[in-house]
C-alpha positions as CSV (number, residue, x, y, z in Angstrom):
1,X,9.1,-22.1,-0.3
2,X,7.1,-20.7,-3.1
3,X,8.3,-17.4,-4.6
4,X,5.6,-14.8,-5.1
5,X,7.8,-11.9,-6.2
6,X,11.2,-11.6,-7.9
7,X,13.3,-9.0,-9.6
8,X,16.3,-10.1,-11.7
9,X,19.2,-8.1,-13.1
10,X,20.6,-9.4,-16.4
11,X,23.8,-7.6,-15.9
12,X,25.0,-8.3,-19.4
13,X,22.4,-5.9,-20.8
14,X,22.6,-3.2,-18.1
15,X,26.3,-2.6,-17.5
16,X,28.1,0.8,-17.7
17,X,31.9,1.2,-17.6
18,X,33.4,3.9,-15.4
19,X,37.2,4.4,-15.8
20,X,38.9,5.0,-12.4
21,X,41.3,7.9,-12.1
22,X,42.9,10.3,-14.5
23,X,45.9,8.0,-15.4
24,X,43.8,5.4,-17.2
25,X,41.4,7.4,-19.2
26,X,41.3,7.5,-23.0
27,X,43.7,10.4,-23.4
28,X,46.2,9.1,-20.9
29,X,46.4,5.8,-22.7
30,X,47.0,7.6,-26.0
31,X,49.7,9.6,-24.4
32,X,51.2,6.5,-22.9
33,X,51.3,4.9,-26.4
34,X,53.0,8.0,-27.8
35,X,55.7,7.8,-25.1
36,X,56.4,4.2,-25.9
37,X,56.9,5.1,-29.5
38,X,59.3,8.0,-28.6
39,X,61.2,5.8,-26.1
40,X,61.6,3.1,-28.8
41,X,62.8,5.7,-31.3
42,X,65.3,6.9,-28.7
43,X,66.5,3.3,-28.0
44,X,65.4,3.4,-24.3
45,X,64.6,-0.3,-24.0
46,X,63.9,-0.3,-20.2
47,X,61.4,2.5,-20.5
48,X,59.7,0.8,-23.5
49,X,59.4,-2.4,-21.4
50,X,58.0,-0.6,-18.4
51,X,55.6,1.5,-20.4
52,X,54.6,-1.6,-22.4
53,X,53.8,-3.5,-19.3
54,X,51.7,-0.6,-18.0
55,X,49.8,-0.3,-21.3
56,X,49.3,-4.1,-21.4
57,X,48.0,-4.1,-17.8
58,X,45.6,-1.3,-18.7
59,X,44.4,-3.2,-21.8
60,X,44.0,-6.4,-19.9
61,X,42.1,-4.6,-17.2
62,X,39.8,-2.9,-19.8
63,X,39.1,-6.3,-21.5
64,X,38.5,-8.0,-18.1
65,X,36.1,-5.2,-17.1
66,X,34.2,-5.4,-20.3
67,X,33.4,-9.1,-19.7
68,X,33.1,-9.0,-16.0
69,X,29.3,-8.6,-15.9
70,X,28.6,-10.8,-18.9
71,X,26.5,-13.7,-18.0
72,X,26.1,-12.4,-14.4
73,X,22.6,-12.6,-13.0
74,X,21.3,-11.3,-9.7
75,X,17.8,-11.5,-8.5
76,X,15.7,-10.6,-5.4
77,X,13.1,-13.2,-4.3
78,X,10.3,-12.6,-1.8
79,X,8.5,-15.4,-0.1
80,X,5.4,-13.3,0.1
81,X,4.4,-9.8,-1.2
82,X,1.1,-9.5,0.7
83,X,1.1,-10.0,4.5
84,X,-0.7,-8.9,7.6
85,X,1.1,-6.8,10.3
86,X,3.6,-8.6,12.5
87,X,4.2,-11.3,9.9
88,X,7.7,-12.0,8.5
89,X,8.8,-12.4,4.9
90,X,12.0,-13.9,3.6
91,X,14.1,-11.9,1.2
92,X,16.7,-13.9,-0.8
93,X,19.3,-12.4,-3.0
94,X,20.9,-14.8,-5.5
95,X,24.1,-14.0,-7.5
96,X,25.1,-16.2,-10.4
97,X,28.2,-16.1,-12.6
98,X,27.6,-18.2,-15.7
99,X,30.9,-18.0,-17.5
100,X,34.6,-19.1,-17.3
101,X,35.9,-15.7,-16.2
102,X,36.1,-15.5,-12.4
103,X,35.4,-12.2,-10.6
104,X,37.9,-11.2,-8.0
105,X,35.5,-8.7,-6.6
106,X,31.8,-8.0,-6.9
107,X,29.5,-5.8,-4.9
108,X,25.7,-6.2,-4.5
109,X,23.5,-3.5,-3.0
110,X,19.8,-3.5,-2.4
111,X,17.5,-1.1,-0.5
112,X,14.6,-2.2,1.7
113,X,12.3,-0.1,3.9
114,X,13.9,0.7,7.3
115,X,10.7,-0.4,9.0
116,X,11.3,-3.9,7.8
117,X,14.9,-4.1,9.0
118,X,15.8,-1.2,11.4
119,X,19.2,-2.6,12.1
120,X,20.5,-2.0,8.5
121,X,22.6,1.0,7.8
122,X,20.9,3.9,6.1
123,X,20.4,3.7,2.3
124,X,20.6,6.3,-0.3
125,X,16.9,7.1,-0.2
126,X,15.4,8.4,3.0
127,X,13.5,5.8,5.0
128,X,15.5,2.9,3.4
129,X,18.1,0.5,4.8
130,X,21.0,-0.7,2.7
131,X,21.8,-4.4,2.2
132,X,25.4,-4.5,1.0
133,X,27.7,-7.5,0.1
134,X,31.3,-7.5,-1.2
135,X,32.7,-10.9,-2.3
136,X,34.5,-12.8,-5.0
137,X,32.9,-15.4,-7.2
138,X,34.4,-18.2,-9.2
139,X,33.4,-19.4,-12.6
140,X,30.0,-21.1,-12.9
141,X,29.2,-20.4,-9.3
142,X,26.3,-19.0,-7.3
143,X,25.9,-17.3,-3.9
144,X,22.8,-16.7,-1.9
145,X,22.0,-14.3,0.9
146,X,18.9,-14.5,3.0
147,X,17.2,-11.9,5.2
148,X,14.1,-12.0,7.5
149,X,12.0,-8.9,7.1
150,X,9.5,-8.1,9.9
151,X,6.4,-6.3,8.5
152,X,5.1,-4.4,11.6
153,X,3.1,-1.6,10.0
154,X,0.4,-1.2,7.4
155,X,1.5,0.2,4.1
156,X,2.5,-0.1,0.5
157,X,6.3,-0.5,0.4
158,X,8.9,-0.7,-2.4
159,X,12.2,-2.6,-2.4
160,X,15.1,-1.7,-4.6
161,X,16.8,-0.7,-6.8
162,X,19.1,-3.7,-7.0
163,X,22.7,-2.8,-8.0
164,X,25.6,-5.0,-9.0
165,X,29.2,-3.7,-9.5
166,X,32.3,-5.5,-10.6
167,X,35.3,-5.0,-12.8
168,X,39.0,-6.0,-13.3
169,X,41.3,-7.3,-10.6
170,X,42.8,-3.8,-10.0
171,X,39.5,-2.0,-9.9
172,X,40.6,0.4,-12.7
173,X,37.4,0.0,-14.8
174,X,34.4,-0.8,-12.6
175,X,31.1,-1.7,-14.2
176,X,27.7,-1.2,-12.6
177,X,24.3,-2.7,-13.4
178,X,21.2,-1.2,-12.0
179,X,17.7,-2.8,-12.1
180,X,15.3,0.2,-12.2
181,X,12.2,-1.9,-11.5
182,X,11.3,-2.5,-7.9
183,X,9.2,-5.0,-6.0
184,X,6.3,-4.0,-3.8
185,X,5.1,-5.5,-0.5
186,X,1.6,-4.8,0.7
187,X,1.0,-4.9,4.4
188,X,-2.7,-5.1,5.1
189,X,-4.3,-3.1,8.0
190,X,-4.9,-4.7,11.3
191,X,-8.2,-6.4,11.7
192,X,-9.9,-6.5,15.1
193,X,-13.1,-8.2,16.3
194,X,-16.0,-6.0,17.0
195,X,-15.6,-6.8,20.7
196,X,-12.0,-5.5,20.6
197,X,-13.3,-2.3,19.2
198,X,-16.1,-2.4,21.8
199,X,-18.8,-2.0,19.1
200,X,-22.1,-3.1,20.6
201,X,-24.5,-5.4,18.8
202,X,-26.4,-2.7,17.0
203,X,-27.4,-2.7,13.4
204,X,-26.0,-2.9,10.8
205,X,-23.1,-4.8,12.4
206,X,-24.7,-6.7,15.2
207,X,-26.9,-9.7,15.8
208,X,-29.4,-8.2,18.4
209,X,-32.6,-10.2,18.2
210,X,-35.7,-8.2,17.4
211,X,-39.1,-8.9,16.1
212,X,-38.8,-6.1,13.7
213,X,-36.5,-6.8,10.8
214,X,-34.0,-4.0,10.4
215,X,-32.8,-4.7,6.9
216,X,-35.4,-4.4,4.1
217,X,-35.2,-4.7,0.4
218,X,-36.7,-1.5,-1.1
219,X,-37.1,-3.2,-4.5
220,X,-39.7,-5.7,-3.1
221,X,-42.9,-4.3,-1.7
222,X,-45.0,-6.8,0.2
223,X,-47.8,-4.5,1.6
224,X,-48.7,-1.2,3.1
225,X,-49.4,0.1,6.6
226,X,-50.5,3.4,8.3
227,X,-48.0,6.2,8.4
228,X,-46.0,6.7,11.6
229,X,-44.0,9.8,12.6
230,X,-40.4,9.3,11.5
231,X,-41.3,7.3,8.3
232,X,-39.4,8.6,5.3
233,X,-41.5,10.4,2.7
234,X,-40.0,8.1,0.1
235,X,-41.9,5.2,1.6
236,X,-45.3,6.9,1.2
237,X,-47.7,5.0,-1.1
238,X,-49.6,7.9,-2.6
239,X,-52.2,5.9,-4.5
240,X,-53.0,3.9,-1.4
241,X,-53.1,7.0,0.7
242,X,-55.7,8.6,-1.6
243,X,-57.8,5.5,-1.5
244,X,-57.7,5.2,2.3
245,X,-58.0,8.9,2.9
246,X,-54.9,8.8,5.2
247,X,-51.2,8.4,4.7
248,X,-50.0,4.9,3.9
249,X,-46.4,3.7,3.7
250,X,-44.9,0.8,1.8
251,X,-43.8,-2.3,3.7
252,X,-40.7,-4.0,2.1
253,X,-39.7,-7.6,2.2
254,X,-37.1,-8.3,4.9
255,X,-33.7,-9.0,3.5
256,X,-31.1,-11.4,5.0
257,X,-28.2,-9.6,3.3
258,X,-26.9,-6.1,3.7
259,X,-25.4,-3.8,1.1
260,X,-23.1,-1.4,2.9
261,X,-20.9,1.5,1.7
262,X,-18.1,2.3,4.0
263,X,-16.7,5.9,3.7
264,X,-13.3,6.9,5.2
265,X,-12.9,10.7,5.6
266,X,-9.1,10.9,5.4
267,X,-8.9,14.7,5.6
268,X,-10.8,14.6,8.9
269,X,-7.6,13.3,10.5
270,X,-5.8,16.5,9.7
271,X,-6.0,19.5,11.9
272,X,-4.2,22.8,11.0
273,X,-1.9,21.0,8.7
274,X,-0.9,18.4,11.3
275,X,-1.9,14.8,10.7
276,X,-3.1,12.4,13.4
277,X,-1.3,9.3,12.2
278,X,-2.3,7.2,15.1
279,X,-6.0,8.1,14.6
280,X,-5.8,7.5,10.9
281,X,-4.4,4.0,11.5
282,X,-7.1,3.2,13.9
283,X,-9.7,4.5,11.5
284,X,-8.3,2.4,8.7
285,X,-8.3,-0.7,11.0
286,X,-11.9,0.1,11.9
287,X,-12.9,0.2,8.3
288,X,-11.1,-3.1,7.7
289,X,-12.7,-4.7,10.7
290,X,-16.2,-3.7,9.7
291,X,-15.6,-4.9,6.1
292,X,-14.3,-8.2,7.4
293,X,-17.2,-8.7,9.7
294,X,-19.9,-7.8,7.2
295,X,-18.4,-9.9,4.4
296,X,-18.2,-12.9,6.8
297,X,-22.0,-12.4,7.2
298,X,-22.4,-12.6,3.4
299,X,-23.1,-8.9,3.1
300,X,-22.0,-6.7,0.2
301,X,-19.5,-4.1,1.1
302,X,-18.0,-1.2,-0.9
303,X,-15.3,1.3,0.0
304,X,-14.8,5.0,-0.6
305,X,-12.0,7.1,0.7
306,X,-10.9,10.6,-0.3
307,X,-7.2,9.8,-0.2
308,X,-4.5,9.6,-2.9
309,X,-3.5,5.9,-3.1
310,X,0.2,5.2,-2.8
311,X,0.4,3.5,-6.2
312,X,-2.0,5.5,-8.4
313,X,-2.5,8.9,-6.7
314,X,-6.3,8.4,-7.2
315,X,-9.0,8.3,-4.6
316,X,-10.4,5.0,-3.5
317,X,-13.7,3.7,-4.9
318,X,-14.8,0.1,-4.8
319,X,-18.4,-0.8,-5.6
320,X,-20.2,-3.1,-3.1
321,X,-19.5,-6.7,-3.5
322,X,-19.1,-9.9,-1.4
323,X,-16.8,-12.8,-1.0
324,X,-13.1,-13.2,-0.2
325,X,-11.9,-11.5,-3.4
326,X,-13.9,-8.4,-2.5
327,X,-12.4,-8.4,1.0
328,X,-8.9,-8.7,-0.3
329,X,-9.4,-5.9,-2.7
330,X,-10.7,-3.7,0.1
331,X,-7.8,-4.6,2.4
332,X,-5.2,-4.0,-0.4
333,X,-6.8,-0.6,-1.1
334,X,-6.7,0.3,2.6
335,X,-3.0,-0.7,2.7
336,X,-2.3,2.0,0.0
337,X,-4.1,4.8,1.9
338,X,-1.6,7.6,2.7
339,X,-1.8,10.8,4.7
340,X,-2.9,12.9,1.7
341,X,-6.4,13.7,0.8
342,X,-7.9,14.3,-2.7
343,X,-10.0,17.2,-1.3
344,X,-12.8,17.9,1.1
345,X,-14.7,14.8,2.2
346,X,-18.0,16.7,1.9
347,X,-17.3,17.6,-1.7
348,X,-16.0,14.1,-2.4
349,X,-19.1,12.4,-1.0
350,X,-21.3,14.8,-2.9
351,X,-19.6,13.6,-6.1
352,X,-20.0,9.9,-5.2
353,X,-23.5,10.1,-3.8
354,X,-25.2,9.8,-7.2
355,X,-23.8,6.3,-7.7
356,X,-25.1,5.0,-4.4
357,X,-28.3,3.0,-4.8
358,X,-31.2,3.5,-2.4
359,X,-31.2,0.9,0.3
360,X,-27.5,1.0,0.9
361,X,-26.5,1.3,4.5
362,X,-23.9,4.1,4.7
363,X,-21.1,3.8,7.3
364,X,-18.9,6.8,7.9
365,X,-15.5,6.6,9.7
366,X,-13.9,9.9,10.5
367,X,-12.2,11.9,13.2
368,X,-14.2,15.1,13.2
369,X,-17.6,15.6,11.6
370,X,-17.5,18.8,9.5
371,X,-20.4,21.2,10.1
372,X,-21.4,21.1,6.4
373,X,-21.5,17.3,6.5
374,X,-24.1,17.2,9.3
375,X,-26.6,18.7,6.9
376,X,-25.8,16.0,4.4
377,X,-26.3,13.3,7.1
378,X,-29.7,14.8,8.0
379,X,-30.7,14.8,4.3
380,X,-29.5,11.1,3.9
381,X,-31.6,10.2,6.9
382,X,-34.7,11.9,5.5
383,X,-34.1,10.2,2.1
384,X,-34.4,6.8,3.7
385,X,-30.8,5.7,4.0
386,X,-29.6,3.7,7.0
387,X,-26.7,5.5,8.6
388,X,-23.9,4.8,11.1
389,X,-21.0,7.1,12.1
390,X,-17.8,5.8,13.8
391,X,-15.9,8.7,15.2
392,X,-12.2,8.0,15.9
393,X,-10.8,9.5,19.1
394,X,-12.3,12.4,21.0
395,X,-14.5,14.8,19.1
396,X,-18.0,16.3,19.3
397,X,-20.1,16.4,22.3
398,X,-23.0,14.0,22.8
399,X,-25.6,16.4,21.5
400,X,-23.9,16.9,18.1
401,X,-26.2,14.4,16.4
402,X,-29.3,13.1,18.1
403,X,-30.9,10.9,15.4
404,X,-28.1,8.9,13.9
405,X,-26.3,6.0,15.6
406,X,-22.8,7.3,16.4
407,X,-19.9,5.6,18.2
408,X,-16.6,6.8,19.5
409,X,-13.8,4.4,18.8
410,X,-10.6,4.7,20.8
411,X,-7.8,2.2,21.2
412,X,-8.9,-1.4,20.8
413,X,-10.0,-2.8,24.1
414,X,-11.3,0.5,25.5
415,X,-15.0,1.1,25.8
416,X,-16.7,2.5,22.7
417,X,-19.0,5.3,23.8
418,X,-22.5,5.4,22.3
419,X,-23.1,9.1,21.4
420,X,-26.7,8.6,20.2
421,X,-29.0,5.8,19.2
422,X,-32.4,6.9,18.0
423,X,-34.2,5.3,15.1
């Protein structure tokens, strides 16, 4: 099995010695040596022998402990570090002793997310389970432990730190090596088909046949026609209108590809300080499913989300692109979305809007539509943008928006309710 991630402790370069008890600390050993000298001066042979044995045992233990973690290596290996929900990964911990000195005892501790292995005892960090092994290891030997981790929920998870402890045979001077670096596992969001989300075949994510091409390339004008109510003012051809003495609008060349920007309003899933975790997960899966569908149709898709990503703390912003690499980048970013917003989605979109080219289809996924944002949607519609809104769970009534395609998405398999479809 190929190894995609690994963390290794070189215990020789990371060990720390911790004297056990008061009797064997530095000052106690000095005192013991003084007693031996006094007993020898007084001619107490038996006492000298006993104290000498104790001092020799302490010195031997100290020396053994000093070399106990020399040439000891411990590593964590993961079969995969990027998976989809309900997939398993194999975790292997390998311990190697590459020297002549045997180790009568050695302990290995590692921490993994409790969601991956709920049967493990609690770790030091909240939400983590503890993998713990105590054993002995001979010279030039290796030991392996394997675990099967079940990745059931989307997220960005850390594993570690990995800790190795050993010492002398009596345990007087234990040494501990800690690997501060951790491995990370990315669990992508769930991806559903559009039928599972009950999204009907409406643009821009359907294949409904129509004589009128829905997608047009605004950079390529192929003609003009008479103005019709509902046409955007941006499409008016003023020179042609003056020449014909009536309003004329540009006709653009149909485009077989779509450039879409998908916006996830993370803060809309919070109400009075309480997060709707189930709704947010469904919203993230909806975004992932739409991106997957559109990229499969050779469309360009970008992602914006006003969250604080788990690894960087920054909001999400991915410019439109196509192909498998683009999809993987979007899924990886969605895996890092947490229940923490970078601010109001209305203000976030206002900051990002200037970078969105005309002709981009804007898809919004949110739980509640802020009143201020409705005005922005109306302005986008007037400016010529194609819009779609996917509302997660129960929200506004059917009359909240009457000129923008809007869908309610509940649990996969339930019927998606069309709130409005007027174009």
